[in-house]
C-alpha positions, -999 to +999 in steps of 0.1 A: -432+436-376-436+401-362-453+376-385-465+342-375-469+313-400-486+280-390-484+247-408-492+210-402-529+210-403-548+183-421-571+153-418-565+126-392-584+097-379-597+096-343-569+084-320-543+096-345-516+122-341-507+154-358-481+181-352-486+218-358-457+243-362-456+280-359-426+301-370-421+337-360-402+361-382-386+392-369-377+400-333-402+387-307-410+403-274-385+398-247-411+385-222-436+365-241-460+337-244-463+318-276-490+293-281-521+280-297-558+287-297-586+270-317-620+280-330-650+261-343-677+277-364-703+291-340-680+290-310-656+315-294-619+311-299-605+290-270-571+286-255-552+254-261-516+256-249-489+281-244-451+282-238-438+311-218-404+327-225-394+319-189-399+282-194-434+273-180-460+257-202-498+256-197-525+236-213-563+237-214-579+209-194-594+194-225-560+187-241-539+180-210-521+147-213-527+145-250-511+176-265-475+188-259-462+222-268-425+228-274-402+256-284-370+256-304-349+275-328-340+301-302-376+305-293-387+315-328-407+283-334-433+265-314-448+231-321-479+214-309-477+176-308-513+164-307-519+127-298-551+107-293-570+131-313-608+133-310-635+146-333-641+174-309-605+186-315-616+196-350-611+233-354-590+260-370-559+263-349-543+297-346-508+305-334-505+334-309-476+355-297-483+377-267-462+404-251-462+397-214-450+433-206-480+446-225-511+424-224-527+443-253-498+436-277-502+403-295-498+387-330-520+361-346-512+336-373-535+329-403-548+296-389-545+260-400-574+236-402-573+203-382-600+178-390-604+147-369-628+123-386-633+086-395 
């Protein structure tokens, strides 16, 4: 029912900035967390940042202070502002929507590639 679409990936120089966007279609869960994960070939998918429906936001230690997650459009869109990008930030970034009332209910976007290289 709910569909997530990411956009904004691309190539950026080290130290540069990039903003990712994720839009959700349809009705989302009443209590939810909407955020971002990333995955590199040969590695497990890792948490990046999340915005909870109640207001709090959380970040992985590796991006804290550099990335900022925000939510708008009546909680139907989340954005990830990425600053001071590093080569190790290179990955496919996936949007994620999780039902906080049912931890096994979640939706994933198709992924968008972010490449940080000189």
